[in-house]
N, C-alpha and C positions, 0 to 999 in steps of 0.2 A: 504494500500500500504506500502511496505517496506520503511523504512527511509533510504535515501541514505547516511546519516551521520553515520549510525550504524557501529560499528567496525566490522571488519571481524571476522568470527568465528575462534576460536583457536582449534587445534587438541586436542583430548581426552588425558588425562594423562595416561590412561590405555586402552587396547582394550575393545571396547564396549561389546563384548560378555562376556568377563571376568567380567565386571561391572554388567551386567545383572545376570550372574550366582551368583555373590556375593550377589546381592540383594535378590535372591531367598533363598540363604543359610542363610542369617541373619534373613529373615522372618521366615523360617523354625525353626531356632534355638530359636528365641524369643517366638513364639507362643507355641512351644514345652515346653519351660521353664515356660511359664505361667501355663500350665497344671500341671507341676511338682510343682510349687508354690502352686497352689490350693490344690493339693493332700497332699503336705507335711505340709502346714500351718494349714490345717484342724484339725489335732489332738491337736495342742497346742493353737489354737485360737477358736475352737469350731465348725467349719464347718457350721456356720450359713449363712444366706443371707447377714448379715452385713459383715462377713469375705470375702465372694466372692466379694461383692461390694468394700470392702476396698482394696483388692489385685489389682483389676482392676483400681481403682482410683489412687493408688500409682504408678502403672506401667505407666498409662497415664500421670500422673503429672511428673514422671521422664523423660518420652520421651519429653514432652513439655519443660521442663526445659533444657534438653540437646539440643533441637533444638534452644532454645533461646541463650544458651551459644555459639553454633556454629555461629549463626547469628551475635551476638554482639562481639564475641571474635576472629573471624577469622582473621588470618594474612597471607597474601600471597595466592598463588594458592594451590588447593588441590593436594596431592601427594599420591601415593600408600603406601608410608611409613606411612603417617598419618593414613590411613585406617588400616594398619597392627597394628598400636599402639592401635586403638580403639578395634580391635578384641581381641588382647592380654589382654588389660585392662578389657574388658567385660568378657572374660573368667575368669580372676582373681576375678573380682567382684562377679561373679556367684558362684565360688567355695569356696570363703572364708567362707560364712555362713555354707556351707557343712562341711568344715574342723573344724569349731567351734563346730559342732555336737550338743551333748546334752546340751552344755552350753546355746544355744539359747532356748532350751526347759525349762531349769531351770530359765532362765531370764523371760520367759513368765509366768512361775508359780509364780515367785516372784512378777511380775507386777500385778498379780491378786489382790494383796493387795490394789491397787488403786481403786478396786471396792467398797471399803468402802465409797468412795465419790459418789457412785451411778453409773448409767449406763455410764455417761460421763467418769468416771474413768476407767471402763472396756475398753471403746473405746480408751482412751489415751494409755493404755497398748498395745492394739492390734496395734495401729498406730506405736508405737516404734518398736515392733518386725517386722512388715511388712516393715518399712523403712530400717531396718538393712538388711533384706533378699532381698528385691526387688528393692529399690530405686537406689542404686549405679549402678547396671547393666542397669536399665531403662534409667538413665541419659546418660550413655555411648552410649546406643542404639539410644537415641535421637540425639546425636552428629553424630553418624555413618551414618545415612541414608542421610541427606543432603550432607555429605561429599562424599558419593557414587555418588550422582547426580552430584556433582561438578567435579568428575573424568571424566564425559562424555564430558567435554569441557566448554569453555566460549563463550559468544556472544549470538546473538538472533536467529540464524538459527537452525532449527530442535529442538528447545527447547521443544515444546509440545510433539512431537513424542518421544523424548528421555526420558523425565520425565514420560510420560505415559507408555513407555515400562518398565522403572525401577519400577514403581509402580505395573505394571501388574506382573512382575516376583516376586516382593516382596510379593504381595498378593497370588500368586500361591504357593510360598514357605510357607507362613503362613497357608494356607488351608491344604497343605500337612503335615505341622507340627502338626496341631491340630488333623487331622484325623489319621495320622500315630502314633502320641503319644497315643491317647486314645484307638485306636483299635489294635495297634500292639506293639509299643516300650515299653510302661509302663507294659503291661502284660508280655512281653517277658523279659525285662531287670530289671523290678521293677522301682519304682520312684527314689530311690537313684542311680540306674544304669543309668537311663535316664539323671539324673542330671550330672553325670560324662560324659556321651556321649556328651551333649551340650557343656560342657567345652572343651573337646578334639576337637570337631568340630570347635569351634570358634578359638581355639589356632592354629589348622592346617590351617584354612582359613587365619589367620594372617601370618603364615609362607609362605603360597602360595603367598600372596600379596607382600612379601619381594623379590620375584623373579623379581619384576619390579623396584627395588631400590638397591643401594649399601650399605645403612646403615642397617645392619641386626642384629648385635650381641646383643645389648641391648634389642631391641624389641623381638627378639627370646627368650631371657632369661626370659622375662615376661611370654611368652607363656609356656615355659618349667616349670616355677614355678607353673603356674596354673595346668598343667598336673601332676606335682609332688604332689600337694595337693589332686588330685583325689585318691591317694594311701592311704589317711588317712581313719580312721574308718568311720567317718561321723555319721549321725544320727542313733541311735540304738532304741531299744524298748522303751527306756525312752522318746524319742521324739515321736515315732510313735504309741505306744500302751499303754500309761500310763494314759490316761484320763485327762490330764492337762487342755485341752480346756473345759472339762465338770466339772471343779472345783473339780477334784479328784486327784490332784497331791500330791507330798510329803509334809508333814508338819514336816520336819526334824529340830530338835533343835540343834544337834551337827554334827560334821563332820562324825562321825561313823554312826549316824542315816541316813545321806544322802548316804553314801557309801553302807550301808545295803540296802537301797531302790533301788539304782542304780543296784546293783548286783542282787537283787531279780527280778527286772523287766526284766533284760536281761536273767537271768537264766531260767525263767519259760516259755519262748516262745517255744512252740513245733514246730511251723512253721509259716511263714508269706509269704504273696503273694499279689501282686498287680493285681487286675482284671480290667475289662474294666470300671467299675463304682466306685470301692472302693478299699482301701487297707484293707486286712483281715488278722488277726492273730488268732491263737488258743494258749491260755496260759493254764498252769497247775499249779494251786496253791491250792486253797480250793477245786476246781474241774475244769473240762474242761469248759472254757468260750471262746467265740469268740468276737474279737474286730474288729469293723468296723470304719475305719477312726478315730482311737484313742479312741473310746468309746465302753465299753462293751455293746453288744446287746443281751446278754443272757448267762447264765451259765447252764450247763447240769442239775445239781442237785439243785443249789441254786434258780433257776428261774422256776423249774418244777411246782411249785404251780400255776404259771400263764400259762406257755407254754403248759402243759398237760391239765389243767382244762379249759382253754379258749374254746377249742372245746368240751370237755366232758360236761361242764355245758350246753352249747347250745344244744348238742345232748340229754342230759337227759331231757330237757324241751320240746323237740319235740316229738310228738306221735310216729313217725316212720321215722327216718332220713335214706335216701337212697343215697343221693348225697350231696357233700359239696365242697366248694372252699376255699382254704386257701391262704391268701395274705402274702407272706413271708415264706420261708422255715426255716431259722434259724437253731436251733438244730434238727429240724425235729419232735419235740415232738408233736406239735399240729396235724400235718397231720398223723403222725404214729399212735397215739392213736385213732384218728377218723377212720383210716383204719382198726383198730382192732375191731370195732363195728360190730357184726354179720349182722345187717340189712344194713350196709353201702355197697353200690355196687361200688361207684366210689368217689375218692378224687382227685380233681385237685389242684395243687399247682402252684402258680405264683411267681417266684423268679427272681429278676432283675440281680443279680450278680452270674455268674456260679461258682465262687470259693466257694460259700457257700455250694455247694453240698459236698465238702470235709469236711466242718464243720459237717454236718449231719452224714457223715461217721464216724467221730471221736466220735460222741455222740450216737452210736448205742445201748449202754447199757440202755439208757433212752428213746429212741424214738420208741420202739416197732418195730424195723426193717423197718423203713419207706422206705429205698431205695430198699429193696427186696420184698416189698409188691406189688403184681400185681395190686391191686386196686388203688394204688397211681400213679398219672401221673404228672410229673413235667415239667412245661413249663418255659423256660428262656425268660421272656418277661416283659412288663410293665403292671401292674394290671389294670390301667385305660383303656389301649388299649384292653385288654382281655375282660373286662366287656362290652365295647362298641361294640365289634365285634363278640363275641361268640353267638351261638344260644342255648347254653345249659341253663337249669334251675336247680336251686339248692334248697335243703331243708335248708342248712346252708351255710353261708358265714362268715368266721372268718378272721378278719383283724388284723394283728400284725406287722405293719411296724416298722421302726426304730423310734427314738425319733423325735417328730415333730419340734424341734428347728433346725434340720438340713435342709439346703437348699433343697427345693424340696419335702420333706416328707409331708409337710402340705397339699399337693394336694391330699393325701389319707385321708383327714379329711374334705373335702369340701362338700357343698350342692350338687354339680354336681356328685361327686363320690358316695355319698350315694344314689342319684337318680338312677345312673347306677346300683348300687348294688341291689336296690329294684326291678328294672326291670328284674333282673335275678333270683329273688326268686320265688319259687312256692307258691301257697296259703298256709298260716300258716308257711311260711318260717321264719327263724331267722337270723338276722345279729348280729354278736358279734364283738365288737370293744374294743381292748385293749387301755387303757389310763394310763399314769403315774400320780401319785399324789405326786411325789417328784419334786423339782425344778420347781414348777408351781404356778402361782398366781390364786386366786379364779376366777377372771374375765375371765381368759383364759379357765378354766374348764367350766364356765357358757356358754361361746361361743360355746364350743363343744356340750354341752347339747342343746343349741338353734339350732345349725346346724343339729344335728341328729334328734331331735324331729320335725323339720320342714319337714322331709321326712318320718320318722317312728314315728307316734304319741305316741307309747307305748314303754317306755324305762325303763328297770330295771337296777339297779347297783349292782354288786356282787364284793365282796372283795376277791381277789385271794391270794395275799401276802401283807405284809406290804410295801406299796409304789405302788401297782398296783391294778387297778380295771378293770372290764370288763363290758361294757354296752351291755345289751341284748335288741335288738331293733326289734320290730315287727310292721307290718302294722295293724294287728288286735289285740284286747285285748288278753293278754296271761293269761289264767287261768290254774293254776297248779292243776293237779289231784294227790292228796296225795297218794292214793293207787297205782296208776300206777307208780308214781315216786319212792315210796318205793320198789316196785317189781323190777323196772329197776336197782336201786342202789344195789340191792342184787345180780346182775349178773355181770360177767366180760364183758368188761374191766372197767365198771363204778366202781365196788367195788374196784378193784385193784388200779385204778387211784386215787380214793378218799382217800384210806388208805395210799398209798405210798406218796402222796404229801400233803394232808391236815390232815392225821391221823384221819379221820372220819370213823365211822363204821356203821352209820345208817342215815336215812333221816334227822333226827333232826340236826345231826352234819353237814350234807350237807347244810341245810337251814340256819345254823348259819353263813354261809358266805354270805347270802343275806344282802345287805347293805341298799338299798333304793328302793321304788317302783316308779310307774309312776308319782304319784303326786309330788314327790320330783323333778324329772327331769323337769316336766312342770314348777314348781315354779322357778327352777334355770334358765330355758330358758327365762322366762319372765323378769328376772333381767339382762340378757345379753345386752350389748350395740350394738353388731353386730353379724353377722353370718360369718362363714368362707367360702369364695367362691373362685373359680378359679381366678377371677379378683382381689381379695384382700384377701390373705391368712393371716388374722390378727393373727391367733394363731402361725404362724411361727415366727412373731416378738415378740409376747407375751412370748413364751417359751424361745426365745433367750435372752430376758431381765431378765429372772428369774432363770437362771442356779444356782445361789447361794441361792435360796429361801428355801432350806431345805426340810424336810419331814413332816411338821406339818399339811398339808392340809387334809390328810386322817383322822387325829384325829378330825379336825374341822368338816369334813363331818359326822363323827359318832355322834358328839354332835348335829349337826343340824338335823340329821335324828331322833335321840331320842327325841329332842324337838318337832319336827313336827309330831311325831308318824307315820313315813313312813317306818318303818323297817320291815314290814311284807308284803309279796306278796299277790296277789289275789290267793287264794287257796281253793280247794274244798276237804273236807275229814277231817280226824282226825289227828291233829298234837299236840305233847307234847311241847307246847310253853315254858314251864319252862325249859325243856331240851335244847331247841334252845337257849334261853337266856343264860343259863349256859355255853354253848359251844362257844359263840361268841368269836372269837380270839382277839378282841380288848377290851374286858371287863376285868378289873383286876380280877385275880383269888383269891380265898380264900386259906384256908389251904389244901383243898382236890383237887386232880387233876381232870381235865375235860377230861376224855377219856385216851386212852392208850398213846397218844402222850405226854401229860403233865405228865402222870405217869412215863414215861421213863426219862423225863427231871428232875423231882423231885428225882427219884431214883438215877440218876447220881450225883445230888448235894449232897444228903446225903451220898452216897458211897464215894465221895471225902473227906467227913469229917470223914469217918470211922464209921458212924452210922449204927448199925446192922439192922435198919428198911429197909435199902436198900435191904436186902435179901428177905423180904416179897414182896416188889415191883417186884424184879427180878423173883420170882416164878409166880407172876400174869402175867408178861410179857412173860414168857417162851413160851407160845403157839403162841401168836400173833407176838411177836418180839424176836425170840430166839437169834439173833445176838446181839441185844442190851442187852438182859438179860445176855449173856456171858460177854460183855464188862463191865457192871455194877458190876457183881459179881467179875470180875477180878480186878477192882479198889478197891472194898471193901476188898478182900483178901490181896491185897498189903498193904493197911492200917493196916490190922490185922497181917501183917508179915507172912502170910501163903503163902510163895513164890512159892512153887511147884504148889499149886492149882491155884494161880494167873497166873503163867506162862502158864499153860495148858489152862486156860480160855481165856487169852488174845491172845494166839496163835490161838485158834479156831476162835475168833472174827476176827483177822487179815486175816486169810485164807478165811473166809466168805466174808470179805470186797472186796476181789478180784473179786467176781462174782456178788454181789448184790450192786447196787448203792443207795438203798433206806433207809438204816439205817439213823437215824437223825444225822446231822452233829454236833450238839451240844453235842451229846453223844460220837461221835467218837473223837472229838478234844482232850479231856483230856487223852485219853488212851495212848498216846505216852509218856507222862511224867511218867505215872505209869509203863509202860513197861520198861522205863529206870531205874526206881527204882528197879524193879525186876531183871534187868540185873546186876545191881551193887551188888546184893546179892551173886552171884557166877559166875565163868566163864562158867559153864555148862548152866546156865539159860541165860547168856548173848548170848551164841551161839544160843540157842533156839529162843530168841527174834530176833536176827539178821536174822536168816533163815526165821522166820515167816514174816518178812518185806522185803523179797527178791524180791517180785513182786509188781508192782503198783496195787492200788485198782481200782475198777470199776469207770469209769468216772474220773480217775486220781485224786480222792479226797485226799486232804491233802498230795499231792506228796512231797512238800517241807518238811513237818514234817516227812514223812517217810524217806526221804534221810537224814535229820539231825539226826534222832534217830539211824539210821544204822551207821552213822559216829562216834557218841559218844559212841555207844555200842561196835563196833568192837575192840577197843584197850583193852577192859575188858577181852577178851579171846585170842586176836591175836597180841597184842602189835602193832608192825608196819609191820605186815606181809601182805600177798596178799589180805586178806579180807579187811583190813583197807584201803589199797591203792585203791582197787576196789570201796569201798564206797565213798572215797574222789573224785574219778574220776567222779562219778555221779553228782557232783556239779560244775565241771569245765566247762568252764574257768572263771566262775564268782562265786567264792566260797561264802558259807554262811558266812556273815560278823559278826562273833561271836568269842569271844576270845578263847573259848574252842576248836571250830572247827579249827580256824587258828593256834592254838598251835599244835594240833594233826597233822595238815597238814604240817607245817614247819618241825617238828621233824621227822615224818615218811618219808617225801620226802628226807630229809637229810640222814636218816639211810639207805634208799633204794638206795641212790646215784643217784637220778633222777635229770635231768637237771632243772626241775621246782623248785628245792629246793631254789635257790637264790631268785626267785620271791616270793615264799611262805614266806621266812624270811622277805623280804621287806614289804609284806602285813601285817605281824604280827607286824613289827616295826611301821608301819603307824597307825595301830589300837591302839597300846600301847601309841604312842605319843599323839594321839587325846584324849585318855582316861586319860592320865597323869600317866601311869604306866610304868613298866619296862618289858623287854622281858627276860624270863627265858628259857634257852635252856636245 
């Protein structure tokens, strides 16, 4: 029964409809902002389950703290003006970290030093960054909601109905924010754009609340300041695509080192886009690489040894592969090369993020035309769902998801996932699993072995590149037929794939990448303390704790395999095991090269020293690797000061680089310095070098080096003319932070009377000041 002594209910301080609408808007804004925080903090804090939990914990702690502040610090009745203040302050608290931009990322990078104290040190650093970005806005939000409820009136009548309605509207707004943000706003506006949107929305809500009060100017000024900060640059590629959260941030010793890094990160982004699941960027530096949530998930050329050979190894070991499933499109290399196999009738690809299709399009020179192959069918879906619902059966399943330390990815390494995969394999089918051997502890790898062998009793390990292994898993014992394998490797695409990525020319070179047999996998599995399951994805936490672990594990695996004599597969037929041992990529080489790949590397080294023996190597390479032969001879002729011959050879190599992505990068890299030496010998040769570098190379390899060489070459024949200006424009608006380039840029812009001249001189002055030198005009 109602208490007769209860005070009469007081009227609401604002129309109830307006209060309910405001409840929905603040719920929409805060949940939308939580998605932005998850997306934006992932690149600098690692994107692990720990990070997701930390963002949520800090947000909830801030809301709780704000609620307590309101309860214990309230003075007088609630007013629309007080609510307007909370909206304006929340907008300001949200946008200030945005305006700080890359400073937050550099702070996160600096705080990684706390990791020297162990995992607790990493957590401390993550907490500091999250508190700066999330906590202030969450506190104000915690004050804001009880204030909204108080605006509905005072007294005991209708309390339940009004509070329930306010919560219902707030919850509906929160649901709309989470759905609208993930499926619409972030893909449409990008995460930074959505960050700005939330700020403007809250600031405008504060302005709307001022309609119910006479005190407007100061509060409106706060909202205007928040909106003004939306005009700042905000986070750039340094925050979003630099790998800071994966311990791959800058190690700058000087201010110029830091500025060089910042400019390079911003300059090399070809494009960036926020999808439904991830932020994706494609960068051009050493080659085309795609970045997912701040971490490189693959380079077109640099990771081809894994991405191409993951599928090719499995197909080569199968008697007649006709159908395959690839988990993860990435650069498209795995699916594309599988689709090039003559016996292959269908390749299904399951990709979670639609934006990745554009990545594959940019990597067309290395992926065998995956997007135009009618045998390849791409499904935008979740791989677990596809395996559980499809009625198709496959000869091969190749799984190459992102790094398992990221939240959610470990579900593609679980007992249940492997069980689903086995159920979709035909008899004698092969499951191929990519695993990293960098930034991982041995126990985590043993857990993967234990999980996989629990479903597939027979597991081989192959080394694809330094840092990557592929686990070849079968339900039945896998016996390799040497004669059949030799014949298969002699045909395309097996021959081309093995040569282009591994530089192997025979079966023995192919088998040299065999790491360990089934006995090793079983022994490792017995030592594991647990398996990875859907209910407890232990490797997710194990990888997240070992991001700084380095790359020593693969070397340890090689030593263990040699000690246990498990480095040979079960094989029938004749094999030259001496040749296999000689070609193992992890074995220290002697004075003589092992195959054409090492021959090219050794020839490049001796050519750089001016040793005439490079000419003999180049002649031997001319048939198999004519582009590398030209590059090697071009470097040798430069050292010999035979500049006309050098210019012609290097020009031929550079033009060939435009079409072929497969020359070895270690042979390509030094050619730019030699080309510049040739250019300095005469203006005519300088023009020849400049023109030869006029177009990007296939897969955008060494794009920054190409641009730099053109900039420093152009003045040798053009002074500060149109060619020099055009070359400089290729590096704008984030110039190559090098004294020579900055000097050319400042002088040429001034001579040409360009408006950018003032900024160019300022940049050069900053460089000189940091270096302790003077600027000479």
